[in-house]
N, CA and C atoms as a LAMMPS dump frame, in Angstrom:
ITEM: TIMESTEP
0
ITEM: NUMBER OF ATOMS
435
ITEM: BOX BOUNDS ff ff ff
-5.0000000000000000e+02 5.0000000000000000e+02
-5.0000000000000000e+02 5.0000000000000000e+02
-5.0000000000000000e+02 5.0000000000000000e+02
ITEM: ATOMS id mol type element x y z
1 1 1 N 0.836 -1.172 0
2 1 2 C 0 0 0
3 1 3 C 0.888 1.245 0
4 2 1 N 0.521 2.212 -0.821
5 2 2 C 1.295 3.447 -0.908
6 2 3 C 0.665 4.498 0.018
7 3 1 N 1.434 4.893 1.033
8 3 2 C 0.95 5.832 2.036
9 3 3 C 1.817 7.083 2.071
10 4 1 N 1.189 8.169 2.472
11 4 2 C 1.873 9.446 2.628
12 4 3 C 1.672 9.922 4.056
13 5 1 N 2.767 10.243 4.725
14 5 2 C 2.723 10.846 6.057
15 5 3 C 3.198 12.286 5.908
16 6 1 N 2.342 13.216 6.319
17 6 2 C 2.663 14.643 6.219
18 6 3 C 2.804 15.209 7.628
19 7 1 N 3.907 15.877 7.861
20 7 2 C 4.146 16.554 9.135
21 7 3 C 4.275 18.042 8.887
22 8 1 N 3.528 18.802 9.666
23 8 2 C 3.512 20.247 9.52
24 8 3 C 4.577 20.948 10.336
25 9 1 N 4.327 22.213 10.626
26 9 2 C 5.327 23.074 11.241
27 9 3 C 5.853 22.564 12.574
28 10 1 N 7.144 22.7 12.725
29 10 2 C 7.891 22.423 13.959
30 10 3 C 8.041 20.947 14.3
31 11 1 N 7.443 20.06 13.512
32 11 2 C 7.603 18.641 13.824
33 11 3 C 9.023 18.164 13.559
34 12 1 N 9.738 18.854 12.702
35 12 2 C 11.149 18.55 12.504
36 12 3 C 11.97 18.866 13.748
37 13 1 N 11.372 19.547 14.72
38 13 2 C 12.05 19.893 15.975
39 13 3 C 11.685 18.943 17.116
40 14 1 N 11.156 17.771 16.779
41 14 2 C 10.891 16.778 17.821
42 14 3 C 12.191 16.487 18.568
43 15 1 N 12.075 16.307 19.862
44 15 2 C 13.252 16.06 20.688
45 15 3 C 13.984 17.323 21.087
46 16 1 N 13.603 18.437 20.487
47 16 2 C 14.209 19.728 20.787
48 16 3 C 13.193 20.615 21.507
49 17 1 N 12.012 20.692 20.953
50 17 2 C 10.987 21.607 21.491
51 17 3 C 10.105 20.933 22.535
52 18 1 N 9.797 21.615 23.57
53 18 2 C 8.833 21.204 24.584
54 18 3 C 8.82 19.693 24.839
55 19 1 N 9.93 19.192 25.328
56 19 2 C 10.083 17.754 25.547
57 19 3 C 9.031 17.187 26.488
58 20 1 N 8.562 17.993 27.42
59 20 2 C 7.54 17.512 28.343
60 20 3 C 6.198 17.286 27.646
61 21 1 N 6.014 17.902 26.496
62 21 2 C 4.774 17.753 25.727
63 21 3 C 4.945 16.738 24.604
64 22 1 N 6.058 16.834 23.864
65 22 2 C 6.24 16.052 22.646
66 22 3 C 7.229 14.905 22.788
67 23 1 N 7.853 14.753 23.942
68 23 2 C 8.777 13.663 24.177
69 23 3 C 10.21 14.005 23.812
70 24 1 N 11.073 13.047 24.066
71 24 2 C 12.506 13.267 23.866
72 24 3 C 13.04 12.635 22.576
73 25 1 N 12.225 11.834 21.918
74 25 2 C 12.679 11.214 20.66
75 25 3 C 12.714 12.275 19.572
76 26 1 N 13.753 12.214 18.736
77 26 2 C 13.892 13.229 17.696
78 26 3 C 13.189 12.825 16.398
79 27 1 N 13.226 13.712 15.418
80 27 2 C 12.523 13.483 14.152
81 27 3 C 13.083 12.273 13.404
82 28 1 N 14.38 12.076 13.477
83 28 2 C 14.973 10.895 12.837
84 28 3 C 14.432 9.605 13.441
85 29 1 N 14.19 9.608 14.735
86 29 2 C 13.595 8.442 15.394
87 29 3 C 12.202 8.173 14.813
88 30 1 N 11.413 9.23 14.649
89 30 2 C 10.081 9.077 14.062
90 30 3 C 10.168 8.517 12.644
91 31 1 N 11.082 9.051 11.846
92 31 2 C 11.25 8.562 10.475
93 31 3 C 11.615 7.089 10.448
94 32 1 N 12.516 6.674 11.345
95 32 2 C 12.912 5.267 11.41
96 32 3 C 11.736 4.396 11.839
97 33 1 N 10.992 4.849 12.813
98 33 2 C 9.84 4.101 13.301
99 33 3 C 8.817 3.881 12.173
100 34 1 N 8.525 4.936 11.429
101 34 2 C 7.59 4.831 10.31
102 34 3 C 8.163 3.947 9.209
103 35 1 N 9.449 4.121 8.909
104 35 2 C 10.101 3.297 7.891
105 35 3 C 10.087 1.827 8.249
106 36 1 N 10.367 1.519 9.515
107 36 2 C 10.346 0.121 9.976
108 36 3 C 8.948 -0.468 9.84
109 37 1 N 7.931 0.306 10.183
110 37 2 C 6.541 -0.151 10.066
111 37 3 C 6.211 -0.456 8.613
112 38 1 N 6.614 0.426 7.722
113 38 2 C 6.367 0.21 6.305
114 38 3 C 7.044 -1.041 5.799
115 39 1 N 8.289 -1.232 6.21
116 39 2 C 9.044 -2.407 5.771
117 39 3 C 8.415 -3.694 6.303
118 40 1 N 8.033 -3.685 7.575
119 40 2 C 7.418 -4.869 8.194
120 40 3 C 6.121 -5.262 7.494
121 41 1 N 5.352 -4.279 7.061
122 41 2 C 4.027 -4.557 6.51
123 41 3 C 3.964 -4.461 4.991
124 42 1 N 5.099 -4.181 4.368
125 42 2 C 5.132 -4.118 2.915
126 42 3 C 4.501 -2.872 2.322
127 43 1 N 4.468 -1.785 3.096
128 43 2 C 3.933 -0.523 2.606
129 43 3 C 5.052 0.325 2.01
130 44 1 N 4.693 1.109 1.027
131 44 2 C 5.578 2.128 0.472
132 44 3 C 5.158 3.441 1.135
133 45 1 N 5.921 3.886 2.136
134 45 2 C 5.542 5.076 2.894
135 45 3 C 6.507 6.22 2.602
136 46 1 N 5.945 7.321 2.157
137 46 2 C 6.694 8.556 1.951
138 46 3 C 6.372 9.494 3.103
139 47 1 N 7.393 10.081 3.695
140 47 2 C 7.187 11.061 4.76
141 47 3 C 7.618 12.428 4.232
142 48 1 N 6.753 13.395 4.447
143 48 2 C 6.99 14.761 3.983
144 48 3 C 6.794 15.702 5.166
145 49 1 N 7.708 16.642 5.341
146 49 2 C 7.584 17.639 6.41
147 49 3 C 7.835 19.01 5.829
148 50 1 N 6.999 19.962 6.241
149 50 2 C 7.235 21.344 5.843
150 50 3 C 6.692 22.286 6.905
151 51 1 N 7.358 23.401 7.033
152 51 2 C 6.89 24.477 7.898
153 51 3 C 6.058 25.487 7.109
154 52 1 N 5.766 25.183 5.85
155 52 2 C 5.09 26.112 4.952
156 52 3 C 3.751 25.547 4.485
157 53 1 N 2.712 26.3 4.692
158 53 2 C 1.355 25.875 4.354
159 53 3 C 1.216 25.494 2.879
160 54 1 N 1.72 26.328 1.995
161 54 2 C 1.592 26.064 0.563
162 54 3 C 2.273 24.774 0.134
163 55 1 N 3.425 24.47 0.724
164 55 2 C 4.133 23.235 0.388
165 55 3 C 3.314 22.016 0.811
166 56 1 N 2.644 22.116 1.946
167 56 2 C 1.798 21.01 2.411
168 56 3 C 0.617 20.832 1.464
169 57 1 N 0.011 21.915 1.055
170 57 2 C -1.104 21.848 0.098
171 57 3 C -0.632 21.234 -1.214
172 58 1 N 0.519 21.682 -1.706
173 58 2 C 1.062 21.116 -2.947
174 58 3 C 1.261 19.609 -2.82
175 59 1 N 1.775 19.163 -1.674
176 59 2 C 2.042 17.721 -1.505
177 59 3 C 0.741 16.933 -1.421
178 60 1 N -0.271 17.483 -0.77
179 60 2 C -1.578 16.817 -0.737
180 60 3 C -2.122 16.696 -2.157
181 61 1 N -2.052 17.769 -2.914
182 61 2 C -2.545 17.731 -4.288
183 61 3 C -1.749 16.749 -5.142
184 62 1 N -0.432 16.705 -4.96
185 62 2 C 0.398 15.748 -5.706
186 62 3 C -0.024 14.312 -5.425
187 63 1 N -0.503 14.056 -4.205
188 63 2 C -0.891 12.683 -3.847
189 63 3 C -2.059 12.182 -4.687
190 64 1 N -2.846 13.091 -5.214
191 64 2 C -3.957 12.708 -6.089
192 64 3 C -3.438 12.018 -7.345
193 65 1 N -2.271 12.442 -7.81
194 65 2 C -1.727 11.953 -9.079
195 65 3 C -0.705 10.832 -8.922
196 66 1 N -0.146 10.651 -7.727
197 66 2 C 0.98 9.714 -7.599
198 66 3 C 0.613 8.326 -7.059
199 67 1 N -0.664 8.042 -6.966
200 67 2 C -1.081 6.71 -6.538
201 67 3 C -1.164 6.512 -5.036
202 68 1 N -1.081 7.581 -4.261
203 68 2 C -1.204 7.477 -2.808
204 68 3 C -2.557 6.869 -2.454
205 69 1 N -2.52 5.897 -1.52
206 69 2 C -3.745 5.191 -1.129
207 69 3 C -4.234 5.562 0.263
208 70 1 N -3.473 6.368 0.989
209 70 2 C -3.886 6.805 2.312
210 70 3 C -2.946 7.884 2.815
211 71 1 N -3.491 8.797 3.633
212 71 2 C -2.703 9.918 4.15
213 71 3 C -2.816 9.968 5.669
214 72 1 N -1.669 10.059 6.313
215 72 2 C -1.582 10.372 7.736
216 72 3 C -1.037 11.788 7.797
217 73 1 N -1.74 12.667 8.514
218 73 2 C -1.286 14.054 8.57
219 73 3 C -1.291 14.569 9.999
220 74 1 N -0.165 15.158 10.372
221 74 2 C -0.074 15.946 11.593
222 74 3 C 0.125 17.381 11.129
223 75 1 N -0.961 18.138 11.02
224 75 2 C -0.838 19.49 10.486
225 75 3 C -0.184 20.488 11.429
226 76 1 N 0.163 20.056 12.649
227 76 2 C 0.737 20.99 13.609
228 76 3 C -0.232 22.133 13.863
229 77 1 N 0.288 23.324 14.005
230 77 2 C -0.555 24.487 14.291
231 77 3 C -1.564 24.783 13.18
232 78 1 N -1.298 24.321 11.958
233 78 2 C -2.258 24.538 10.873
234 78 3 C -3.592 23.854 11.152
235 79 1 N -3.589 22.859 12.035
236 79 2 C -4.808 22.155 12.429
237 79 3 C -5.917 23.132 12.794
238 80 1 N -5.546 24.193 13.462
239 80 2 C -6.516 25.061 14.116
240 80 3 C -7.057 26.18 13.24
241 81 1 N -6.422 26.402 12.083
242 81 2 C -6.893 27.551 11.302
243 81 3 C -6.699 27.45 9.794
244 82 1 N -6.087 26.381 9.292
245 82 2 C -5.815 26.35 7.859
246 82 3 C -6.974 25.732 7.074
247 83 1 N -7.854 26.6 6.641
248 83 2 C -8.945 26.136 5.785
249 83 3 C -8.411 25.724 4.422
250 84 1 N -7.259 26.248 4.037
251 84 2 C -6.654 25.861 2.763
252 84 3 C -6.191 24.401 2.801
253 85 1 N -5.558 23.992 3.9
254 85 2 C -5.166 22.584 4.033
255 85 3 C -6.412 21.72 4.159
256 86 1 N -7.4 22.198 4.909
257 86 2 C -8.664 21.47 5.032
258 86 3 C -9.269 21.216 3.651
259 87 1 N -9.319 22.246 2.815
260 87 2 C -9.913 22.102 1.489
261 87 3 C -9.109 21.152 0.61
262 88 1 N -7.789 21.193 0.731
263 88 2 C -6.955 20.263 -0.04
264 88 3 C -7.237 18.823 0.397
265 89 1 N -7.309 18.597 1.705
266 89 2 C -7.626 17.253 2.201
267 89 3 C -9.009 16.798 1.74
268 90 1 N -9.968 17.707 1.745
269 90 2 C -11.335 17.367 1.345
270 90 3 C -11.414 16.929 -0.111
271 91 1 N -10.48 17.406 -0.925
272 91 2 C -10.517 17.086 -2.35
273 91 3 C -9.91 15.722 -2.67
274 92 1 N -9.291 15.089 -1.698
275 92 2 C -8.655 13.789 -1.894
276 92 3 C -9.533 12.726 -1.243
277 93 1 N -9.871 11.67 -1.978
278 93 2 C -10.852 10.699 -1.483
279 93 3 C -10.254 9.473 -0.814
280 94 1 N -8.943 9.407 -0.678
281 94 2 C -8.332 8.256 0.005
282 94 3 C -8.563 8.383 1.513
283 95 1 N -8.431 7.285 2.272
284 95 2 C -8.553 7.384 3.732
285 95 3 C -7.497 8.328 4.301
286 96 1 N -7.932 9.143 5.275
287 96 2 C -7.054 10.139 5.886
288 96 3 C -7.205 10.089 7.398
289 97 1 N -6.08 10.185 8.106
290 97 2 C -6.09 10.227 9.565
291 97 3 C -5.29 11.44 10.012
292 98 1 N -5.923 12.249 10.873
293 98 2 C -5.225 13.364 11.503
294 98 3 C -4.617 12.867 12.806
295 99 1 N -3.355 13.169 13.011
296 99 2 C -2.614 12.686 14.183
297 99 3 C -2.045 13.862 14.965
298 100 1 N -2.062 13.721 16.293
299 100 2 C -1.406 14.685 17.182
300 100 3 C -0.682 13.905 18.266
301 101 1 N 0.546 14.254 18.512
302 101 2 C 1.373 13.556 19.499
303 101 3 C 0.837 13.788 20.905
304 102 1 N 0.485 15.021 21.212
305 102 2 C -0.014 15.349 22.549
306 102 3 C -1.533 15.195 22.593
307 103 1 N -2.073 15.225 23.793
308 103 2 C -3.523 15.182 23.97
309 103 3 C -4.043 16.608 23.843
310 104 1 N -4.501 16.939 22.659
311 104 2 C -4.939 18.302 22.371
312 104 3 C -6.172 18.691 23.179
313 105 1 N -6.9 17.729 23.713
314 105 2 C -8.096 18.04 24.509
315 105 3 C -7.744 18.519 25.911
316 106 1 N -6.484 18.358 26.304
317 106 2 C -6.054 18.755 27.646
318 106 3 C -5.057 19.901 27.614
319 107 1 N -5.049 20.618 26.5
320 107 2 C -4.103 21.73 26.353
321 107 3 C -4.861 23.042 26.214
322 108 1 N -4.227 24.052 25.669
323 108 2 C -4.855 25.357 25.513
324 108 3 C -6.148 25.232 24.688
325 109 1 N -7.065 26.148 24.942
326 109 2 C -8.378 26.106 24.271
327 109 3 C -8.255 26.071 22.747
328 110 1 N -7.357 26.883 22.196
329 110 2 C -7.258 26.941 20.736
330 110 3 C -6.853 25.6 20.126
331 111 1 N -6.146 24.768 20.884
332 111 2 C -5.699 23.473 20.363
333 111 3 C -6.827 22.446 20.295
334 112 1 N -7.919 22.728 20.94
335 112 2 C -9.053 21.8 20.955
336 112 3 C -9.884 21.889 19.68
337 113 1 N -9.635 22.908 18.879
338 113 2 C -10.384 23.116 17.646
339 113 3 C -9.555 22.629 16.462
340 114 1 N -10.157 21.759 15.662
341 114 2 C -9.492 21.301 14.443
342 114 3 C -10.396 21.582 13.254
343 115 1 N -9.876 22.345 12.308
344 115 2 C -10.631 22.575 11.077
345 115 3 C -10.354 21.472 10.053
346 116 1 N -9.321 20.677 10.303
347 116 2 C -8.957 19.616 9.357
348 116 3 C -9.573 18.261 9.704
349 117 1 N -9.833 17.993 10.975
350 117 2 C -10.372 16.692 11.384
351 117 3 C -11.695 16.336 10.697
352 118 1 N -12.605 17.277 10.479
353 118 2 C -13.88 16.905 9.85
354 118 3 C -13.757 16.325 8.438
355 119 1 N -12.639 16.558 7.76
356 119 2 C -12.47 15.989 6.416
357 119 3 C -11.546 14.769 6.437
358 120 1 N -11.228 14.299 7.642
359 120 2 C -10.452 13.079 7.801
360 120 3 C -11.375 11.97 8.304
361 121 1 N -10.947 10.737 8.137
362 121 2 C -11.747 9.593 8.571
363 121 3 C -11.572 9.288 10.049
364 122 1 N -10.506 9.793 10.64
365 122 2 C -10.234 9.536 12.048
366 122 3 C -9.264 10.589 12.552
367 123 1 N -9.335 10.84 13.862
368 123 2 C -8.371 11.714 14.53
369 123 3 C -7.788 10.926 15.705
370 124 1 N -6.471 10.909 15.799
371 124 2 C -5.773 10.236 16.896
372 124 3 C -4.939 11.281 17.611
373 125 1 N -5.038 11.342 18.941
374 125 2 C -4.244 12.295 19.708
375 125 3 C -3.882 11.695 21.055
376 126 1 N -2.788 12.201 21.62
377 126 2 C -2.391 11.805 22.962
378 126 3 C -1.726 10.448 23.064
379 127 1 N -1.315 9.88 21.956
380 127 2 C -0.684 8.561 21.96
381 127 3 C 0.816 8.641 21.694
382 128 1 N 1.363 9.837 21.731
383 128 2 C 2.777 10 21.435
384 128 3 C 3.061 9.619 19.99
385 129 1 N 4.288 9.237 19.734
386 129 2 C 4.667 8.85 18.369
387 129 3 C 3.967 7.582 17.916
388 130 1 N 3.54 6.751 18.857
389 130 2 C 2.808 5.522 18.53
390 130 3 C 1.537 5.83 17.747
391 131 1 N 1.014 7.029 17.913
392 131 2 C -0.176 7.42 17.171
393 131 3 C 0.006 7.317 15.666
394 132 1 N 1.217 7.554 15.19
395 132 2 C 1.482 7.4 13.753
396 132 3 C 1.271 5.952 13.313
397 133 1 N 1.746 5.013 14.111
398 133 2 C 1.582 3.595 13.788
399 133 3 C 0.108 3.202 13.853
400 134 1 N -0.596 3.734 14.819
401 134 2 C -2.033 3.49 14.931
402 134 3 C -2.764 4.015 13.695
403 135 1 N -2.349 5.17 13.202
404 135 2 C -2.967 5.758 12.014
405 135 3 C -2.713 4.89 10.779
406 136 1 N -1.494 4.391 10.653
407 136 2 C -1.175 3.496 9.532
408 136 3 C -2.031 2.239 9.611
409 137 1 N -2.166 1.677 10.806
410 137 2 C -3.014 0.489 10.983
411 137 3 C -4.462 0.792 10.619
412 138 1 N -4.96 1.941 11.035
413 138 2 C -6.344 2.312 10.717
414 138 3 C -6.549 2.358 9.204
415 139 1 N -5.633 3.027 8.507
416 139 2 C -5.768 3.137 7.053
417 139 3 C -5.702 1.768 6.391
418 140 1 N -4.778 0.936 6.849
419 140 2 C -4.65 -0.413 6.294
420 140 3 C -5.948 -1.188 6.46
421 141 1 N -6.532 -1.152 7.648
422 141 2 C -7.77 -1.873 7.917
423 141 3 C -8.959 -1.233 7.221
424 142 1 N -8.98 0.082 7.138
425 142 2 C -10.049 0.819 6.475
426 142 3 C -10.104 0.43 4.996
427 143 1 N -8.937 0.276 4.413
428 143 2 C -8.85 -0.032 2.984
429 143 3 C -9.234 -1.469 2.682
430 144 1 N -9.216 -2.34 3.671
431 144 2 C -9.596 -3.743 3.467
432 144 3 C -11.108 -3.929 3.43
433 145 1 N -11.835 -2.917 3.883
434 145 2 C -13.301 -3.026 3.942
435 145 3 C -13.923 -2.993 2.57
């Protein structure tokens, strides 16, 4: 299965920023974890990270043409206000899971609002980096239906 994992702003700073919230594992650890999962299950997983809204939109749109069969997205702060990313996600009909490392329901009020979750098939939060693996499993099982 061809999957796309998109990470938004500041996720490249895992292990550097707010360790008490996002953990001590760095971005390379996340990439290895996702890569190992793909290898174990025979998935072709591409991981894309950008701090720029337009680049994320471009990558979502590119997935329409490149055979992507499912998207895992951690939009970072764009979760709360990017209607442009929301609209790009809405235009893609493959299974989509929004992921958040921290429990957004127990943080600042603005983090409790997601404009992107309504156009995704599932939202996972508060599971740390394991949430990415859970999202991949969800898409795999969703696609078997």
